[in-house]
N, C-alpha and C positions, 0 to 999 in steps of 0.2 A: 559304526564306522570302524576303520582299521586301527592299527597299532598307533599308540601315542608316542611321541618322541620328547626327549629332554630339551631344554632350551639353551644348551651350550654348543660350542663349536663341534663337539663330538656328535651332535645330532644331525649335522648337515648331510654327511654321506649316506646314512641309513634312510633319511627322508628322501633324498634324491633317488635312491634305488627303489624305494617303495613307489614313488611318483612314476618313475619310468615303467615299473611293472604294471601299474594300474592302467597306464596309457596303452601298453602292449595288449592288455586284456580288454581294452575298450570299456573299462569300468570308469566312465566319465565322472560319476558322482563322487566316488572316492578319490579319483585323480584330482578333481577340483578342490576337495577338502584338504588333501595333502599339499597341493600347490599353495593354498591359502596359508597353511601352517608353515610351509617353507618360506614364503614371503615374509611372514611375521618374524620368523627366526632370523632371516637376513637383516631385517630392519632392526631387530633387537641387537644384533651383532655389529650394527653400524655400516653394513654393506648395502647401501641404498640402491646401487645400480643392479643388484642381483634379484630384486623382488620379481616374482613371476605371477602369472595368472593363466587360467585356461577359459575357453568359451566353447560352448557347443550350440549347434543350431539344429532345429527340428526339420528345416526345409532348405533346399538349395536356394541360392539367390545372392544378391549383393548386399552386404551389411557394412555399416560404419560403426567401428568400435571407438569409444571415447574413454580416455583416462583423465582423471582429475587428480592433480598432485598439489598439495599445499603444505606449507610450513607450520607445524604446530609446536615448535620448540620454545616459543616465548609467549609474551602476552597477547600476540595476535590470535592465539587459539580461541580466546573468548570472543574476539572481534569476528572471527569466521563463524563461530557458533550462532551469533545473533544476526548474521546475514550480510555484514559488510564485506565487500569484495577486495580483500587484501591478500597478498602473498601467495597467489595460486597461479596455476597454468593448466591449460587443456592440451591434450594431444588427440589426434584423430587418425585412424587407420582404416582404409577401405579394404574389405576382404571379399573374395568371390568364392562362395561355397558351392561345390558341384556335387 
């Protein structure tokens, strides 16, 4: 994989630049890995609304992307782990890949 980044605020700009470069190169595997690292960095910094992800598709068509978000900040983390449906939400996005 590519370059590793620190976990402080100083890592945001280089990670964003590396992510953009991999997207321009159409290096989707590394772009996805960097996006995952960037999302974790934003979460670590407490910037929940900036988490990102990427998706690639092998064939054209209509796809439905699902995101599951849940709160693991308190005792409900154990409850979620054993299957009780607490403190979560789903989001859906339909995309048309050409």
